C-alpha positions as CSV (number, residue, x, y, z in Angstrom):
1,M,88.5,-10.9,-146.7
2,P,91.5,-10.4,-149.0
3,D,91.9,-12.7,-152.0
4,E,95.7,-13.2,-152.6
5,A,97.2,-9.7,-152.5
6,G,94.1,-7.6,-153.2
7,P,90.5,-7.3,-152.1
8,A,88.1,-10.2,-152.8
9,R,86.1,-9.1,-155.8
10,D,83.7,-12.0,-155.6
11,A,83.1,-12.0,-151.8
12,E,79.5,-10.9,-151.7
13,P,77.7,-11.6,-148.4
14,G,75.8,-14.6,-149.8
15,A,79.0,-16.3,-151.1
16,L,80.8,-15.5,-147.9
17,G,78.1,-17.2,-145.8
18,E,78.4,-20.3,-148.0
19,L,82.2,-20.2,-147.7
20,V,82.0,-20.0,-143.9
21,E,79.9,-23.1,-143.8
22,I,82.2,-25.0,-146.1
23,A,85.3,-23.8,-144.2
24,G,83.8,-25.1,-141.0
25,I,83.1,-28.5,-142.6
26,A,86.6,-28.9,-143.9
27,G,88.4,-27.4,-141.0
28,V,86.8,-27.7,-137.6
29,A,83.8,-29.9,-137.9
30,G,85.4,-32.7,-139.9
31,A,82.3,-33.0,-142.1
32,T,80.1,-34.0,-139.2
33,E,78.0,-30.8,-138.8
34,I,77.5,-29.8,-142.4
35,A,75.1,-26.9,-142.9
36,E,72.4,-27.2,-145.5
37,F,73.5,-24.2,-147.5
38,A,71.8,-25.6,-150.6
39,G,68.4,-24.2,-149.9
40,L,68.9,-23.2,-146.3
41,E,67.4,-19.8,-146.8
42,A,64.1,-21.4,-147.9
43,I,63.7,-23.3,-144.6
44,Q,65.0,-20.9,-142.1
45,G,62.4,-18.5,-140.5
46,A,59.6,-20.9,-141.4
47,R,56.2,-19.0,-141.3
48,L,52.6,-19.7,-142.0
49,V,51.7,-19.3,-145.7
50,G,48.4,-19.7,-147.4
51,G,47.3,-21.2,-150.7
52,N,48.0,-24.8,-149.9
53,R,46.0,-28.0,-150.3
54,I,46.7,-30.5,-147.6
55,E,45.3,-34.0,-147.2
56,L,45.7,-36.3,-144.1
57,L,47.0,-39.8,-144.9
58,Q,46.9,-42.6,-142.3
59,G,49.6,-45.2,-142.5
60,G,51.5,-46.6,-145.4
61,D,48.3,-48.1,-146.7
62,E,47.2,-44.6,-147.7
63,L,50.6,-42.9,-148.1
64,F,52.4,-45.4,-150.4
65,P,49.8,-45.6,-153.2
66,A,49.7,-41.8,-153.3
67,M,53.5,-41.6,-153.4
68,V,53.7,-44.2,-156.2
69,A,51.1,-42.3,-158.2
70,A,52.9,-39.0,-157.8
71,I,56.3,-40.6,-158.7
72,A,54.8,-42.2,-161.8
73,A,53.7,-38.7,-162.9
74,A,57.1,-37.1,-162.2
75,R,58.5,-35.2,-165.2
76,H,61.7,-33.5,-163.7
77,E,62.8,-34.7,-160.3
78,V,62.0,-36.7,-157.2
79,W,63.6,-36.1,-153.8
80,L,63.1,-38.7,-151.0
81,A,64.6,-38.6,-147.5
82,T,63.8,-41.2,-144.9
83,Y,65.1,-42.8,-141.7
84,I,64.1,-46.4,-142.7
85,F,64.0,-47.7,-146.2
86,H,63.2,-51.4,-145.7
87,D,63.4,-54.3,-148.0
88,D,59.8,-55.7,-147.7
89,G,57.0,-55.7,-150.2
90,A,55.8,-52.2,-149.4
91,A,59.3,-50.8,-149.8
92,R,59.8,-52.6,-153.0
93,L,56.7,-50.8,-154.5
94,I,58.3,-47.4,-153.7
95,A,61.7,-48.6,-155.0
96,D,60.2,-49.8,-158.3
97,A,58.4,-46.5,-158.8
98,L,61.7,-44.6,-158.2
99,C,63.6,-46.8,-160.6
100,A,61.0,-46.4,-163.3
101,A,61.1,-42.7,-162.9
102,A,64.9,-42.6,-163.1
103,R,64.9,-44.8,-166.2
104,R,62.7,-42.4,-168.1
105,G,65.0,-39.5,-167.4
106,V,63.7,-38.1,-164.1
107,A,66.4,-36.9,-161.7
108,V,65.8,-39.1,-158.6
109,R,67.8,-38.4,-155.4
110,V,67.3,-40.6,-152.3
111,V,68.9,-40.1,-148.9
112,V,68.5,-42.6,-146.1
113,D,69.8,-42.7,-142.5
114,G,72.9,-44.8,-142.0
115,F,71.6,-46.2,-138.7
116,G,67.9,-46.6,-139.5
117,S,68.5,-48.3,-142.9
118,H,71.8,-49.9,-141.9
119,G,70.9,-53.5,-142.5
120,R,69.1,-52.8,-145.8
121,L,71.7,-50.7,-147.7
122,A,73.0,-53.7,-149.7
123,Q,69.5,-54.6,-150.9
124,L,68.7,-50.9,-151.8
125,R,71.8,-50.7,-153.9
126,R,70.9,-53.9,-155.7
127,W,67.4,-52.5,-156.3
128,F,68.7,-49.2,-157.6
129,A,71.6,-50.6,-159.6
130,G,71.7,-49.3,-163.2
131,S,68.6,-47.1,-162.7
132,G,70.4,-43.8,-162.4
133,I,69.1,-43.1,-158.9
134,A,71.5,-41.0,-156.8
135,L,71.5,-42.8,-153.4
136,E,73.2,-41.1,-150.4
137,V,73.6,-42.3,-146.8
138,F,73.4,-39.9,-144.0
139,R,76.1,-40.6,-141.4
140,P,76.9,-44.1,-142.7
141,L,78.0,-46.8,-140.3
142,E,79.4,-49.4,-142.7
143,R,82.8,-49.3,-141.1
144,W,83.4,-49.9,-137.4
145,W,85.4,-46.7,-136.9
146,A,82.4,-44.7,-138.1
147,W,80.9,-45.2,-134.6
148,L,83.8,-43.3,-133.1
149,M,83.2,-40.2,-135.2
150,P,81.5,-37.2,-133.5
151,G,77.9,-36.6,-134.2
152,Q,76.9,-40.2,-134.9
153,L,74.1,-40.0,-132.4
154,R,72.4,-37.3,-134.5
155,R,70.3,-39.0,-137.1
156,L,68.2,-38.1,-140.1
157,H,64.7,-38.8,-138.8
158,Q,62.7,-36.8,-141.4
159,K,60.3,-38.5,-143.8
160,L,60.0,-36.3,-146.9
161,C,59.2,-36.9,-150.6
162,V,58.9,-34.2,-153.2
163,V,57.9,-34.6,-156.8
164,D,58.8,-31.8,-159.1
165,Y,57.3,-28.6,-157.6
166,A,53.9,-30.3,-157.8
167,C,53.5,-32.1,-154.5
168,A,55.2,-33.2,-151.3
169,F,54.7,-35.8,-148.6
170,V,55.7,-35.1,-145.0
171,G,55.0,-37.2,-141.9
172,G,56.2,-39.9,-139.5
173,I,55.9,-42.9,-141.9
174,N,59.0,-44.8,-142.8
175,I,59.3,-46.8,-146.0
176,I,58.3,-50.1,-144.5
177,D,55.0,-52.0,-144.3
178,D,52.7,-50.9,-141.5
179,R,52.5,-54.4,-140.1
180,N,56.2,-55.0,-140.1
181,D,58.1,-54.0,-136.9
182,L,61.9,-54.2,-137.0
183,N,62.1,-55.5,-133.5
184,H,59.0,-57.6,-133.1
185,G,58.3,-58.9,-136.6
186,W,55.0,-59.0,-138.4
187,T,51.8,-58.0,-136.5
188,A,48.1,-58.4,-137.3
189,A,47.2,-54.7,-136.9
190,P,49.0,-51.8,-138.6
191,R,51.0,-49.2,-136.8
192,L,49.1,-46.0,-136.1
193,D,50.9,-43.3,-138.0
194,F,50.2,-40.3,-140.2
195,A,51.5,-38.2,-143.1
196,V,50.2,-35.3,-145.2
197,A,50.1,-34.8,-148.9
198,L,50.9,-31.1,-149.8
199,Q,50.3,-29.0,-152.9
200,G,51.0,-25.3,-153.1
201,P,53.7,-22.9,-152.0
202,L,54.8,-25.0,-149.0
203,V,56.1,-27.6,-151.4
204,R,59.1,-25.4,-152.1
205,S,60.2,-25.4,-148.4
206,V,59.9,-29.2,-148.3
207,R,61.9,-29.5,-151.4
208,A,64.6,-27.3,-150.0
209,A,64.8,-29.5,-146.8
210,A,65.0,-32.7,-148.8
211,Q,67.6,-31.3,-151.1
212,A,69.6,-30.0,-148.1
213,M,69.6,-33.5,-146.4
214,W,70.8,-35.2,-149.6
215,T,73.5,-32.5,-150.1
216,R,74.5,-32.9,-146.5
217,A,75.0,-36.6,-146.9
218,Q,76.8,-36.0,-150.2
219,L,79.2,-33.7,-148.6
220,G,79.8,-36.1,-145.8
221,H,81.8,-38.5,-147.9
222,L,81.9,-38.0,-151.7
223,W,82.8,-34.3,-151.7
224,R,85.1,-34.3,-148.7
225,D,88.3,-34.2,-150.6
226,E,87.0,-31.4,-152.8
227,V,85.9,-29.4,-149.8
228,I,89.3,-29.8,-148.2
229,A,90.9,-28.6,-151.4
230,L,88.5,-25.7,-151.5
231,A,89.7,-24.5,-148.1
232,A,93.2,-24.2,-149.5
233,S,92.2,-22.6,-152.8
234,P,93.6,-19.1,-153.6
235,R,90.1,-18.1,-154.7
236,P,87.9,-20.0,-152.3
237,V,84.7,-18.0,-152.8
238,S,84.7,-18.6,-156.5
239,E,85.4,-22.3,-155.9
240,A,82.6,-22.4,-153.3
241,R,80.1,-21.0,-155.9
242,R,81.2,-23.6,-158.4
243,L,80.8,-26.4,-155.9
244,I,77.4,-25.3,-154.8
245,R,76.2,-25.0,-158.4
246,R,77.2,-28.6,-159.0
247,L,75.4,-29.7,-155.8
248,R,72.2,-27.9,-156.5
249,G,71.8,-29.4,-160.0
250,R,69.1,-28.3,-162.4
251,R,65.9,-26.5,-161.4
252,P,62.8,-27.6,-163.2
253,G,60.4,-24.9,-164.4
254,A,58.2,-22.7,-162.3
255,P,56.1,-24.0,-159.4
256,P,52.4,-24.8,-160.0
257,P,49.8,-22.2,-159.2
258,H,48.5,-22.1,-155.7
259,A,45.6,-24.4,-154.7
260,S,42.2,-23.0,-154.9
261,R,41.5,-23.5,-151.2
262,P,43.8,-21.3,-149.2
263,V,44.9,-23.6,-146.4
264,V,47.4,-21.8,-144.1
265,A,50.4,-24.0,-143.0
266,A,54.0,-23.9,-142.0
267,F,56.8,-26.3,-142.6
268,L,59.1,-26.6,-139.5
269,V,62.4,-28.4,-139.3
270,R,64.9,-29.3,-136.7
271,D,68.2,-29.0,-138.5
272,N,71.1,-28.8,-136.0
273,V,72.0,-25.4,-137.6
274,G,69.6,-22.5,-137.2
275,Q,66.4,-24.2,-136.0
276,R,67.3,-26.3,-133.0
277,R,64.0,-25.7,-131.2
278,A,61.6,-24.6,-133.9
279,I,59.2,-27.6,-133.5
280,E,59.3,-27.6,-129.7
281,R,58.6,-23.8,-129.6
282,A,55.6,-24.3,-132.0
283,Y,54.1,-26.9,-129.7
284,V,54.7,-24.9,-126.5
285,Q,53.3,-21.6,-128.0
286,A,50.2,-23.4,-129.2
287,I,49.6,-25.2,-125.9
288,R,50.0,-21.9,-124.0
289,S,47.3,-20.3,-126.1
290,A,44.9,-23.3,-126.0
291,R,41.4,-22.5,-124.7
292,R,39.5,-25.7,-125.2
293,R,41.6,-28.8,-125.9
294,V,45.0,-30.2,-126.4
295,D,45.2,-33.7,-128.0
296,L,48.7,-35.0,-128.5
297,A,49.8,-38.4,-129.8
298,V,53.5,-39.5,-129.6
299,P,55.3,-42.8,-129.1
300,Y,58.3,-41.4,-127.2
301,F,57.4,-38.9,-124.6
302,Y,59.9,-37.2,-122.2
303,P,59.5,-33.5,-122.7
304,G,61.6,-30.8,-121.2
305,R,60.5,-28.5,-118.3
306,A,58.9,-25.8,-120.5
307,F,56.9,-28.3,-122.4
308,R,55.6,-30.1,-119.2
309,R,54.9,-26.7,-117.7
310,S,52.7,-25.7,-120.6
311,L,50.7,-28.9,-120.4
312,R,50.2,-28.5,-116.6
313,H,49.1,-24.9,-116.9
314,A,46.7,-25.6,-119.7
315,A,45.0,-28.4,-117.7
316,R,44.8,-26.2,-114.6
317,R,43.0,-23.4,-116.5
318,G,40.4,-25.8,-117.7
319,V,41.7,-27.0,-121.1
320,Q,41.0,-30.7,-121.8
321,V,44.6,-32.1,-122.2
322,R,44.8,-35.7,-123.4
323,L,48.0,-37.6,-124.3
324,L,47.9,-40.7,-126.5
325,L,51.0,-42.7,-125.7
326,Q,52.3,-46.3,-126.3
327,G,50.5,-49.1,-124.6
328,K,52.1,-51.7,-126.8
329,V,55.7,-51.0,-126.0
330,D,58.5,-51.4,-128.5
331,Y,61.4,-49.9,-126.4
332,R,61.2,-50.5,-122.6
333,I,63.5,-47.5,-121.7
334,A,61.3,-45.2,-123.7
335,A,58.2,-46.5,-121.9
336,L,60.0,-46.1,-118.5
337,A,60.8,-42.5,-119.3
338,A,57.2,-41.6,-120.2
339,R,55.7,-43.4,-117.3
340,A,58.0,-41.6,-114.9
341,L,56.0,-38.5,-115.7
342,Y,52.5,-39.9,-115.4
343,D,51.8,-39.0,-111.8
344,E,53.2,-35.4,-112.2
345,L,51.0,-34.7,-115.2
346,R,47.9,-36.5,-114.0
347,G,48.2,-34.7,-110.7
348,H,47.5,-31.5,-112.6
349,G,44.6,-32.8,-114.6
350,V,46.3,-34.2,-117.7
351,R,44.6,-37.3,-119.0
352,I,46.8,-40.1,-120.4
353,F,45.7,-42.9,-122.7
354,E,47.8,-45.9,-123.7
355,Y,47.2,-47.2,-127.3
356,T,47.1,-51.0,-127.3
357,P,45.7,-52.3,-130.6
358,A,49.0,-52.0,-132.3
359,F,52.3,-50.1,-132.1
360,L,51.9,-46.3,-131.9
361,H,54.2,-44.3,-134.2
362,A,52.1,-41.2,-134.8
363,K,53.6,-37.8,-134.0
364,V,50.5,-35.6,-134.3
365,A,48.5,-33.0,-132.3
366,V,45.2,-31.0,-132.5
367,I,44.9,-27.9,-130.3
368,D,41.5,-26.2,-130.1
369,D,39.7,-26.3,-133.4
370,D,42.1,-24.9,-136.0
371,W,45.7,-25.9,-135.0
372,A,47.2,-29.3,-136.0
373,T,50.6,-30.7,-136.7
374,V,51.8,-33.9,-138.4
375,G,55.4,-34.9,-138.6
376,S,58.4,-36.9,-137.5
377,S,59.3,-35.3,-134.2
378,N,58.7,-37.2,-131.0
379,I,58.6,-35.2,-127.7
380,D,61.8,-36.5,-126.2
381,P,65.4,-35.4,-126.0
382,L,66.4,-37.2,-129.2
383,S,63.8,-35.6,-131.4
384,L,63.8,-32.2,-129.7
385,L,67.6,-31.8,-129.4
386,L,69.4,-34.3,-131.6
387,N,67.6,-35.8,-134.6
388,L,66.8,-34.0,-137.8
389,E,63.0,-33.7,-137.8
390,A,60.3,-32.2,-139.9
391,N,56.7,-31.2,-139.0
392,V,53.9,-29.5,-140.9
393,V,51.7,-27.1,-138.8
394,V,48.2,-26.5,-140.3
395,R,45.9,-23.7,-139.3
396,D,42.6,-25.0,-140.8
397,R,39.4,-26.0,-139.2
398,R,38.5,-28.7,-141.7
399,F,41.9,-30.4,-141.5
400,A,41.9,-30.2,-137.7
401,A,38.4,-31.8,-137.6
402,V,39.6,-34.7,-139.8
403,L,42.6,-35.3,-137.5
404,A,40.4,-34.9,-134.4
405,E,38.1,-37.7,-135.7
406,R,41.2,-40.0,-136.0
407,F,42.1,-39.0,-132.4
408,E,38.7,-39.9,-131.1
409,A,38.8,-43.3,-132.7
410,A,42.3,-43.9,-131.2
411,F,41.2,-42.8,-127.8
412,A,38.2,-45.1,-127.9
413,A,40.5,-48.1,-128.7
414,S,42.9,-47.1,-125.9
415,T,43.0,-47.6,-122.1
416,E,43.0,-44.6,-119.9
417,V,45.5,-44.6,-117.1
418,S,43.3,-44.5,-114.0
419,G,43.5,-44.4,-110.3
420,A,44.6,-41.6,-108.0
421,P,48.0,-40.1,-109.0
422,Q,50.6,-40.9,-106.4
423,R,52.8,-38.4,-104.7
424,A,56.4,-39.0,-105.7
425,G,57.9,-41.3,-103.1
426,W,61.5,-42.3,-103.0
427,R,60.9,-44.9,-105.8
428,G,59.3,-42.4,-108.1
429,R,62.0,-39.8,-107.4
430,L,64.7,-42.4,-108.0
431,Q,63.0,-43.4,-111.3
432,R,62.9,-39.8,-112.5
433,T,66.5,-39.2,-111.4
434,V,67.7,-42.2,-113.3
435,V,65.8,-41.3,-116.5
436,A,67.0,-37.7,-116.3
437,W,70.6,-38.8,-115.8
438,L,70.4,-41.2,-118.7
439,A,69.0,-38.5,-121.0
440,T,71.7,-36.0,-119.8
441,V,74.5,-38.5,-120.4
442,Y,73.2,-39.3,-123.9
443,L,72.9,-35.7,-124.8
444,R,76.4,-34.9,-123.6
445,V,77.8,-37.8,-125.5
446,A,76.1,-36.3,-128.6
447,G,77.6,-32.8,-127.8
448,I,74.5,-31.1,-126.3
449,T,75.1,-29.3,-123.0
450,G,72.8,-27.4,-120.7
451,R,69.6,-28.3,-118.9
452,Y,66.7,-30.2,-120.5
């Protein structure tokens, strides 16, 4: 690529790749499909790595105190990305910890989703005012015309927190009290949900993802004018490097030494860039290799053909396949979609349980004795094809055993769907057709084409 009249002296491959992303933002995509070039290389090609320490946390009652303690010990930086950052008492504890860290000089960067946190942004800004926290909103919806912009159906659904290079938290738990439901108010029993606390080399990948989400939101509005100017610059590659250095900020020290217990794990993201099906493929591959059991919990369940096929085949070859789905329904259309698949799956030996003590929000699985995952990804078109998601896959017998115990407790408190599966009559076929049509329309509006 020539620079003015001569060859580009600063156009090394890495810079060119960054420039291509920025040019796409400023030119074609209109800042709606911004690649996470600030750390993208650290999260692409996710693979299993050893040397991690991983602890299972159930609900905000276990997660939030651990997060507050980690943030209180922060020395350099805190990154937090979440779909919902509410304004209740539990959220206030996290907000206060973040503000205290920022006031003592820690670089605190928070990114929330513009839809999930829409009604709480004013309160968040009041809480963070004067603290030095850098708050960004992913695809904000504070102006009516924002709804008309392309890509607004693709939301930030990851729940990540990273403190220095010391520890990270990944899971499905939003920053909201376990007993507070946005649509149904306060409940007596807490949601069933999980997260993990990480130490070790995997923290770097989580940090890269959280940084990428914050940067993506930052570029979406504050840097838009600068990005457009960059595209017209006579030396765009040099300017791209300058912009990226400003976005990346300072890097604190070296990472801590690996944990003594070598837990092997991988960090998987769905990023709308290079890893559109990474989480789905990890599930399908693990189910296809299952020999003894597949236990899967998810609130929103409408998998694609390959996923359903892997479950049916596993059950037919003698694997115990159990699904833990919502019994206490929060969204009727989601329950309708899941139940449209009951007879098909049960007809092949898949057992289905509906969790009724409280709302189910967990996105977890245990396969055989040494494969487990905890994260934010549901098994439906939104999570698998649209939303930005993050899961941790753990290959460790002790961790899988701990999560399996939580599964057994949940199954014991649930109601198994019983009775002979019915062959699909015209009503069943109509229900499946309507659900599939709605999913297809939604995906096409969001810019996804092809069969699901």
